[in-house]
N, C-alpha and C positions, 0 to 999 in steps of 0.2 A: 177852696180856702177853708181853713179850720174856723169853726164857730167860736169866737172868743167869749161868748156868754156861758159856754160850758166850763165846768170845773176841770182844769187839766189833771191828767193822771200823775204827772211828774213835773216838778219845778227844778230847773237847773240854774244855779246861781253862778254866773261867770264873773269873777272879780278881775279888775284890771287897774293898772296905773301906768300912764305914759307908754302905752303899748299899741298905738294906733295901727301899726302895720301887721301885727299878729292877731289882733282881736277878731277880725272877720273870719280867719281860719277856724278859731275856736267856736265862734257862734254858729258858723255854717255846719260844723261837725255835729251840732245839736239839732239844727233844723233839718238835716238830712237823715235823722234817725228813723228807723223803721217804725218806731212808736211816734205817731203823728200828733196825738193829743197831749201836748206838753207846752210848757211856757219857759222862756228864757228871761232871767233877770240879770241885766248887765249892771253890776255894782261898781261904779267908777269912783275910785278913791281920790277925787278932786284932781284929775290929771291936768297937766300944764301943756301938753302937746296937743295933737289933733284928735285925741281919743274921743272927746266929747262929740265932735262932729261925726266921726265914724260911727259911734254908737247910735247917734240919732238917725243916721241913714239906714243902719241895720233895722232899727225899730220901724222906720217908715216903710220898709220893703216887706215886712212880715208882721202881722198883728200879734203873733205869739211872743214877740220881743218887747220887753219893757226896760226902761233905763232908770236907774237910781244914781244920783250924783251926790256924794257926800259933800257937806259944806266946806270942809277943810280936810287936808291930807292927814291920815292917821299914822302913816309911816309903817304900816304892816298889813297883814292879811285878815286880821280878826274883825275890825270894824266893818269892812264891806261885806264879809260873810255874814256877820250878825244882822246887818241891814237886810240882806237877802232873806235870811230866815224869817225875819219879822214881816216881810212883804209877800212871802210865798203863799200861793193859793191852793197848791196841790196837796194830796194826802201823803205824797212821797217827795223826797228832796235829795238832790245831788249837788256837789260842788265841782267847779271847773276853773282852773287858772287860765288866763287869756293866752298864755304861751303854749298851751297843751291842747289835746283833742280828745273826743270820745269816739271809740270805734262805732261803726254804724248800728250794730244791734245791741249796744250796751244798755240803753234804757229799757228796751222791751224785755231783754233776757233777765235783767235784774228785777224788773217789775213782776214778771211771771213767776220768778222764784219766790219773791216776797209774798205774793198773793197765795201761792201754793203751800207755803210753809208757815205763814203767819208770824214770822220772826220780827224782831225789832229793827234789824237792818241786815243787809246782804253785802258781803265784801267779795271782791274779785281780783284777778291778776292784773298787773300793770306791765305794760311794755315800755321800756326805756330806750329812747332813740338818741344816739349821739349825732347832733346836727353836723358836726365836722366831717365825719366819715360815713354816716348812715348806718353804723353798726347798731343792731337791735339786741336787747337782752331782757329777760324777764326779772321782775322784782321778787326776790325770795321765792323761787318756783317750788321749793319743797313745801311751802304752806298751801299751795294750790294744785297739788299733783294728783288728787283723787277726784272722784265724781262729786256731784252736788251733795253737800252734807249739811246737817243742822247740828250745831253745837249748843248743848244745854249749859251755857254760862262759860266764862273765860277760865274758870277753875278746871274745866274738863280739857281745855286746850290752851294752857298758858303761853305756849309759843307764839300765840297771835298778838302778844304785846309788841312783837317785832313789826307787825302790820300797822304802823302808826300813821299812815297817810289818811287824811279825811276825804280825799277826792276819789278813791276807788270804791266807794260805798254808796248804796241807796238806803236812805234812812226813812223810817216811818215818821211822819211829822208829829203824830201824837206822842211818840216816844220822846222826841226832842222836847216837846212842850211839857210833857209830864215831869221830866227831870230838869227842866229849865236849862238845858244844855246850851252854852254859848262859848265862843272862842275867847280866851283871855286877851285883853288889850295891853299895849305897852311892851310887848315882847315878841321875839321870833320863836319858832318851833311851837307855835300855838296848837298845831295839829296834834302834837304828842299828848298834851294834856286832854284835849277834846276827845281823842280816840281812846285814850286810856280810861276816861270816864265812861264813854259809850260801851266799851267792851265789859267794864266792870258792872255797869248798871243793867245791861241787857240780860233778860231772862234767857233768851235764845237768839242766836244769830246764825245766818247761813253763809256757806262758802261755795263759790262757783269757781271752776278751774280754768275758765277762759278769760282772755284779756278784756277789761272793761274800761281801761283808761290808758291813754298814750301820753307819756311824760317825755318832753323834749329837753335834752341837755344842751343848752346853748353854748357855742364855742366863742362867742363874742366877748372879749374881756370887759367891754363897756356895759354888758348886760348880764353880769354874773348873778345867778340865783342865790338865794340864802344858803342853800346846801353847798354851793360852790364857792362860798366866801369863808371857808374855814380858817383862812389866814388872819381874819380879823378877830381880835381878842373879845370883842363884844359878842361875836358869834359863839365863842366858847362859853362865855358867861350865861348866855341865854339857854344853851343846852343844859348846863348844870342847873340853872334856875328852874327849867321845865321839869327836870328829874326830881328836884326837891318838892315842887308843887304836887307831882304825882304821888310821891311818898306821903305827903301830908293828907292828900285825898284818900289814899288807900287806908291809912291808919284811922282817920276820922270816920270813914264809912264802915269800919269794922272788917276791912279786907286786908289786914296786915299780912295774912298768910300768903298773899300774892306778891309780896315784896321780892322774894328771891327770883321769881320769874321776870319781874320788871327790871331788877338789877342785872340779870343775865343779859337782857336786851340792851341795857345801857352800856355794859362793858363790851359786848360783842359787836354792837353796831355803832353807837354814838362815839364812845371813847376810841374804839378801833379805827375809825376814820381819821382821827387826829394823830394817833400813833403812827399810822401809815405815812403821814406827811412829815414826820420828824426828820428824816434824812435831808429834807429840803428847806428846813428852817434853821435860822442862825441860833447860837446859844442863848442870846438875850431873849428871843421869842420863847424858846423852850423853857427858860427859867420862869418867865411870866406865866406861861401856860401851866407849869407845875404848881405855881402858887394858887392858880384858880381851881385846879382839880384835886390837888393832893388832900385837902381837908375832907372833901366829899368821898374820895376813895377810901380814906382811913376811917371815917365815922358814919358815912351814909350807905355803904354797901354791905349787904349781909354776907357773913362768912361762907354760907353755902354757895352763893353765886361766884365769889372769888375762887373758891376751891375747885369749881367746875370749869374754870378757864383753860384753854389750851396752854401748854407749858411755855411756848414761845411768847405768848402775851403776858403771862405772869412774870417772865424774865424781864421783858421790856418795861412793864409797869414798875417793878421793883427798882430797876436801874434808874428810872426817871425820878421816883420819889426819894431815892437815896442820893440824888444830886449828881449822879454819874451820867451827865448828859451826852457826852460823846459815845459812851458805851451804849446808852439807850438808842442813839441814832443807828448804831451798827446792828443792834438787836431788832430795831423796827424793820429793817430791810428783810428780815427772815420771816415776818408775819405772813402766813399763808403760803410760804415758799419752802417746803420741806427739803428741797435740794440745795438750799443756800445755807452754808455752814456758818457758825460763829467764827469770828476772827481768831479766837483762841479758846482752848479748854484746859482745865487742870484736872488731873486724875489723882485721887486719893484712895488707894486700895481698890475696892470694887465700885466706888462712886466717881461720877464725872460731873464737873461743875462748869458753868459758863464763866469765861474770863481767864486772865493770865495769872491769877493768884488765888490761893485758897481763901474762901470767905471766912471772916473772923467773928461772926456772931450767928446765933441760931436762926434768926429770921433770914439772913442772907443764905445760909446753908440750905434752908428749906425752899426758898424761892429760886435759887440759881442752880438747883440740882437737876441735871438733864440726863441722869443715868438711864431713865426710861426710854430714851431715844436709841440706846444700844448701838452707838455709832459704829463700833468695830464689827458688829454682827450683821450689818446690812449688806446686800448684794451690790455689785458694781453700779447698776443703774440707779440705786436709791441712796447711795452714800452721799451725805451733804458735802459740798465743796464750795469754795469761795474764790472767785477770780477777780482781782482788783488791779486797776492801772496804777502804776507808780510814777510814770512820766510819759509825756507825749512830745515829740519833736517832728518838724516837717523840714524837708530839704528838697525843693523842686517837686518831683512826682513821687518822692519817697515819704512814707509815713512810718515813723519809728515809735514803737510802743514798748514800754517796760511793763512786764506782767509779774505780779506776785500771786501765788495760789496758796490759800490757807487750806490745809488738809487734815483737820482733826479726826476724821474718820479713817485716815490712812489709806485713802484710795490709791495714792501714788507710791505706796510702799515698795512696789516693784515697777519703777517708771520705765524700765527697759521693755516691759511687756505691754506698754500702752503707746498708741499712736496719738500724738497731740497736734492739733491744727487750729488756726484761727479761720473762721468761715465768715464770708460776707455773702448773704443770699442774693442771687441775681436772677434774671429771667430765664437763664439757662442753668447749667451746673454752677454750684456755688464757687466763688473764688476761694481757694484753699491755700493757706500759707502754713506749711509745716514748721514746727519749732521743737526745740529740745529743752527740757527742764534741767536745772542744777539745784541741788539742795541749798537751803538758805536758813537753816535752823530747824528746831523741832517742829515737825509737821508743816514746814513751809518750803516752798520751791519758787524759783524765779526763772524768768526767760526774757530774752530780747526778741522782738518780732518786727520784721520790716515788711511793709505792704507797699507793693508797686502799684500806685493808683492808676497807672496807664493800662493795667489789666482789668480795671473795673469797667464794665459796659456802661457807656454813657449815651444819652440822647438829648434832644433839645430841652426836655423837661427834667433832666437830671439823671440820677442813678436808675438803672433798670433793675430794681430789686428793693430789698429791705435795707434800712439804713443802720441797723444795730448789729454789729459783729458779735459772734458768739464763739465760745471755745468748745471745740468738738474733741472728745476723748473716745478712743475705741480700743476694745480688748475682746478677744475671743469672738469676734464678729458682732459684738454688741456695741452700739454707739450711744453716747449721751451728748447733748448740746446744752451748755449752761451759759447764762448771761454773763456779760463782762461789765463789772461795776466801774464807775468813774467817780473820783472824789468830787464833792460838791464845789470845791474851790479850784477845779481844773481850769487853768488859763485857756482862753479861746485861742485856737490855732487856725490859720487859714493858708491855703496854697492855691495857686491858679493852675488849671489844667483844661485844655481843650475847650476854651470859652466859658469855663465854669470856675467859680471860686469855691473850693472845697473847705468845709469847716469841720472842726472836731470839737464836740461839746458834750455836755451831760443832758440827757432828756429831762424835761421839766416835771414829768409825771412818771408813775410806775416805780420801778426799782432803782432808778438812777443809773441806767445803763449808759455805756458809751454810745454816742450817736454821731454818725457822719451826716452833715447837712451840706447843701449846695445852694448856690445862687448864681444867676447869670452874671458874667463880668464883661467889661469892655463895652462895646456898642450895645450888646444885648441888655446890659444893666440899664443903660439910658432908656431903652425901649420900655423896660419895666416901669420906669418912673413916669413916662408920659402916657402909658397904656390906659390908665383909668380915664383919662380925658378923651380917649378915642370913642368911648361909648359903643354904638352899634357896630363900628368897624372892628373893634376888638372882639365882640361877641361873634361876629360873622367869621373872623379869622379862626376863632376857637372851634366853631362848627366845622369849618373846612378841614382843620387839623384832625378832628375826630373822624371825619369821613374818610380821610386818607389812610387812617390806621385802624379803623373800627371794623366791626363784624359785617357791616353791609358790603363794604368793598371786598372783604374776603369771600363773602357768599357769591358776589357777582363774579369774582375771579374764578371761584370754584366752578361755577356754571360754564364758564368758557373753557377751563382746563379739562373738564370731563368730556368735552367733545373730541378730544384727542384720542388716539388709539390707546388701549390698555397696555401697560407693561406686564406681559404675560407671566413673568416670574415673581412679581412683587406681591407680598402678603403683608397686610397691616394687622398687628395684634394689639388688643387693648383689653385691660381687665379693670373692672370697677371704676370706670371713667378715668383711667390712667393712673390709678393710685398705686400700682406696683406690679411686680412680677409674680403673679398669683392666679388663683382660680383656674378654671378649666383651660383658658387660653395658654397658660404656662405648660400644661401637660401635653396639649396638642403640639405646641412649638417643640417641646423636647422630643416628641415622637418623630417630628420632621427631621430634627437634627440627628436622632439615633439612626434613622434610615438613610441619612445623607442625601435627601431629595434635592434636586437642582432648583431651589426656590430662594428668593431674596427676601428674608423676613425682616420687618422693621417693627419695633415696639413703640407705642405711645406712652408718654409719662406726663403727669400733671404737676409734679413737685420734685422732690429730691430723687434723682435718678440712681443714687448709690446702691439701692437694693437690687439692681439688675446685675446679672453675671457679667464679668469682664468680656468685652468684645461684642456684646449684643448691640446692634444698631438701634439708636434711639432717636425719637423726634418728639418735641414738646407739644403737648395737646393744645390746640388753638393757635399755634404759630403758623407763619406763612408756609414753612416746610411741611407742616401737618396738612394744610389745605392741599398742597401739591401732591403729597403722597396719597391721600384719600382719593383724589380725583384720578390718579393714574393706576392705582393698584387693581389687580385682577381679583384678589381675594381679600375679604374683610372677615376677621375673627374677633368676637367681642363677647363679654359676659354681662353687659348692662345696656349700652345704647350709644352708638356714635351720634354726634350732634344732629338734631332733627333738621337743621338748616341745610345739611348736605345730603341731597338726594343721591341714591345709589346710581352710579353711571351704568350705561348700557354695556353689558359684557362683564360686569363685576358680579361675583357671587359672595353672598353675605351669610356667614354661619353665626347664628345666635346661640350661645351656650347657656345663657342666663346663669344666675348665681344662687340657685337652690330651689328646693320644693317650697311651695307657698303655704304659709299658715294664715297670714293676714290677707285681706282682700287685695286684689291686684287689678290693673287695667280698668275696664269699664264697670267692674264691681265696686270701685271706689266712688262714693257719691260725688266727690269733687269733680270727677271726670264724667260720670254718668249723667249728672245734672248740670254739667258745665256748659260753656258756650260751644256753639257749633264749630267755631274756629279751633278751639282746644281739642275737641273730639276729632276733627279732621286731621290735625297735626299728629295725633296719636295713631290714627289709622294709617297714615302715610308712613310713620316710623316703623310700624309693624309690617306693613306691606313690603318693606325693603328686605325682610328676611327670606332667604331661599331655603334654609334648613335650620330646624330647631331641635335641640337635644332634649329628650324626655327621660327623667329618672324613674318614673312610675306611672301607672294608670291614673293615680290621683292627680298628678301634675297635668295630665291631659284634661281631666274633669274640671280642674280649677284654673290654672294659669292659661292654658291654651284656649279654653272657651272664653275666659274673661277678656282676653286680648283680641278675640275675633281672628285668631290665626288659622288660616286654612291651607297653608303650604305643607311641605314635606316634613315629616317627623322622623327622627332617628331614635329609635327606642333601644338605647344601649347603656343608659346610665350616664352619670357625669364623669368626664375625664379626671376631674379633680379628686374623685372618690376612689380611683383605681388604687392609689397607694394605701388607702384606708382598708379596702377589701383585702389587700395583700400585705397587711401589717406584719405578718410573721416572717416575711422575706428579709434578707440581710440588709438591703438598701433602706427599707422602712425602719428597721431597728436601729440602724446607724443614724438616721435622721432624728429619731427619738432621743438617742443618747447625746447627740450633738446639741440638741435643744436643752436638755437637762444641764449640760455643762455650761452653756451660755447663760442660763438662768441661775446658775450656782445653786442647784438643788442638792442638798446634802445626801450622801449615800444612805439608802435605807428609808428615805422619806417618800411618801406617796404624793401625787400631784392632783389637786382639784382645780380644774379649769372653769373659771367663771366668765361666761360670754353672753351677756344680755344684749338684746336688740335696742334700738333707739325708740323714743316716743315721739309720735307726730306732734308738731307744734312746740316741742321742747328740745330741739336739737342743740347740743352743746351746753345744756343746762346741768348735766349730771343726774337728771331725773331717772335715768334707766338703771342706775346702780342702787338697787333697792336693799340689798343685804347690808346689815351692820357688820362691816369688816372687822371692827375691833372685837365685837362679841364672837364672831366666827373664828378669828385668829386665836382668841383666848381659849375657845372650846376645843379646837382640833389641832392647834399649832404644835403639839408635841409630836404628832405623827405625820402631819400633812403640811405641804406648802401650797398656798393659794396663788394661782396665776390669773390675773384679771386681764381679760381681752375685751374691752368695750367696742361697740360699733364704731366705725371710722367717722360717723357723724357726731360722736360723743366726746366729751373731754374727761380726763381722769388724771389724777396724780396720787401716788401711793402716800397715804398719811404717815407721818413720822413714826407714830407709836406702833404701827403694824408692819413696818418695812422689813424686820427680820423674818417675817412669816409670809408676807405678800410680795409678789413679783408683778411687774408691769409687762404684759405680753405684747404691747404695741410695737415693739422693735422687730417683730417677725412679719415680713410682708405677706407670707403665706401662712394662714392659720393652721394648715395641716401639720406643720412642725409641732404646734402646741397640742393638737388633737392626738398625735402619735405619742407625745411625751406624757400625756395625762393618764391618770387611773380612773377618773370619773369626770363627768361634765355636769356643771350647774348652769342652767340657762333659764329663759322664761318663754318667749314666743319666737325665738330666733330659728331660722331654718337650719342652723347648725345642728339642732337635735336630730334632724333626718340624716345628715351626713354621718354624725357620730354613731348612729345605730349600726353602721357598717363595721365598726370595731367590736360590737358586742359588749361594750363596757357600760357601767351604770350611768343613767341619765336622771338627774334630779332637776325638778322644775320649781322655781321660786316665783310665785304669781300673786303677790299681795294686792296688786292693782288690776286683777284680771277682769272684774266686772266693768271697770272704767275703760280698760283697754278694748275689751270686746264691744262695748256699746259706744265707743268713740266714733269719730267720722270714718276711720279706716275699717273697723270691723274685722271679723275672723271667719274662716271657713269651717272651723271645727270647734267643738266643745272640748276644751283642754283636758278636763277630767275624764272624758270619754276615750280619748286616744292616747293619753299619757303613758309612756313606757316605764315610768317610775313615779315616785310620790310627788304630789303637788303640794307645795309648802307655802305658808304665808307668814311665818314667824322665824326669825333667825335662831331662836332657841330650839324650835322643831328641827331645823336644818342641822344644828350641832348634834342632836340626838341621832338623826338618821345617818350622818357621816360616821359617827363613832360606832354604829352597828350596821355597817353597809352590807356585809355578807348576808345577814338575815334579810335585810330589806330587798336585796337583789333577788334572793330566792322567792320572796313573796310576790315579786312583780315579774317573775320569769315568763308566765303565760302572756301577760300584757305586752312584755317586751317583744316576744316572738310575733304576736299579732301586729305590733307596730312595724316590725321589719317586713312582714309579709305584705303590708299595705303600702309602705312608702319606699321600699328599696328593691322592688321586684325586678327592675332591669339592671341592677348593679351586679356586674360579674367580674370586675377587675380588668376588663379589656376594652373599656370605652375609648381610650385614646387611639388604640389600633383601629377600632371600627370607624371612628370619625375620620381619620386620615384616609382610610380606604374609600370611604364614601364621598367625602367632600372634595378631596384631591384626586378623584377618580381619573385614571389615565396617566397621572404622574406617579402615584403611589405604586 
């Protein structure tokens, strides 16, 4: 037990009010910290529920816990936090809300950083968890994407005004005392003033890139947080009041030069949240909101901050303050959605303006000018379009939709060349409903769509799929899917089908898309009413239901099925965990087809199966048919890993092609696995032990990947089948693929193609953190001669920004990256294995590695020093990159020797005949 007579290292102030059921979770997250010498102060804001008793019990079970109870409720977070500050005994201080948690190493890691750097406070990343669906996301990951760093004052990094939470920080108590920092009472958003003062007054603060706070977003309407109560006008007033207080503080403290940075934060974060809600507010609310914010926007915001706003937000703000509320609602839907078009534009010579009429005053002309979007110059996949419902009717199992498409970018100028369908995603192939457009005025088209709901897969729990239909447009093999907007006053529609009541409505959040909902009808509806009273019976029934359809039953069934004899002609192909028809399995399959071998090939897919060639037998990954196919197949061919739960049956042969040469640590070289649990290590060994044959592209692959995974089976030293087409790029088939890709991407004749293909960052998947290059600066610097094709890792998210769309293309529409490699003239990457594949083409490789030290020293680590092996220049600034691309011939000559050494080291087994060699060896006797 900790000696309470010792001074604790850290005090954590946990504030609470009427939160008895969540308080223990928060407090225990502190008591379980790897830093043991700490104290917890529960600051109870005079709760009226069972919180006082629960807090007392927590204090009774651990002497590190103390309870402070305010004599009366303060109505906010400030008073209990201030009470905690006054009572704290430790030299360092943190704050925690009772509905959140601290990650296990938060206190120790922050304390070690504070002691090592001597800073006034340390700030770290926040993980936001949606309690409704479990989705996790990082809070402004771009602020925390590098290694531990010390900032010498906020003026050196003014972007940290955005980091306005008080809870993700460890403060030196002497710093708080010296500046008499306290939270302002009588208002919400007290964090913003407190942290703005802390950042401004700190001589130095440190930034750590790992999560130090877990913020839970409650989905219970009865327990909405302050940040989730934006519909309340008092909420708006408090935000503006907090901003004004910060302005006064900056001016009075002699820091008025920081105002533009603070204003940028207010516009891009605080105001932006409310603007995004405009489509779901009535005109009366919008009018009152405008009254609250308009004066501050016109007199309190610096011109510099206003001028740097994204154009779509400038448009929305102007329409709002001009009293054009319905137009502002339409504009608000485009915020952060570059593929969503305005409902109308007006062209005046070379200028294009938002709206259906030419602005009549200079301010409107300046604010509504969207010429920079270059609507007509964008490619098919980046042109903004707007699909809206005009009517909805139901008749039995028929759902009839009226569609109007606004097309100011003239995407449908040749509608005969475009295939148009409504898609409803299901557990199998999407339900597709083709339709035809008819012109309905300038840049407008209409269509009637009839959906037969009997074709929608249904189960006891409702639709087997996503509930938001989309509009899919396809041309020249490229497809785009766009949201289908529904008017806010759409009348609710319901129809009954197969024991369900199907509803048509508008989603409450997001862009305001059309949403199909369901509920049980008839006897089942009655069961829903009485179910809550069943208590344990209901929970037991739910558990039985999960068992009957869950992975455990599938695993058990698989174990039984694999006892049966093998289907000697059955081959299962899977690439990248079912993500598409790609990688080495594709080229092995095509070699089988070319030879006409008597084998029955089936492909696994995990999502949209439309990227597979017509006629290829498919099975959905994880389905019952997938379980049966894996259990019966004689051959497994895969580039990543079949599910570990499915052991290889006796008599089945498993070919592991893997998906490239290793740059970053793999297998047991990853600390998470090397120092992980025995169970995790055993599972990995068993997964590797299933492989009968592994393909090696080089000796380096044997030294790194093969050794790191403990593989002792047979190696086929023939190169990767996926690289055959790259080695043989001069042949007609490869050249035709390159030209077809350029046509699909709408690359103008005579322009060169730079392929930007970065890898993902561990711990930041889906955050956009891997896209390090400033695309706007790069496009401006090389856009006269080059087109940039961005192909992020499939773990990453990406959307082409409006302002660069004429020069930048989205390469994610190609299941096989080889199409893009062949079509490109140079590669820009970072630490991706694509650099090793690209060397087979002999074309320039550029490396952008501004976060190399962090990447190399992170948990994953790397096998090589990038500067030592690099076949081209290693760059850290976009300006450097522009200079290199504009002088690429010279740069290529300077790196010729390094490039040759790179090829000799990493492509030694690549001869262009790997597919032939693999089929000969693996299907020996049949081939």
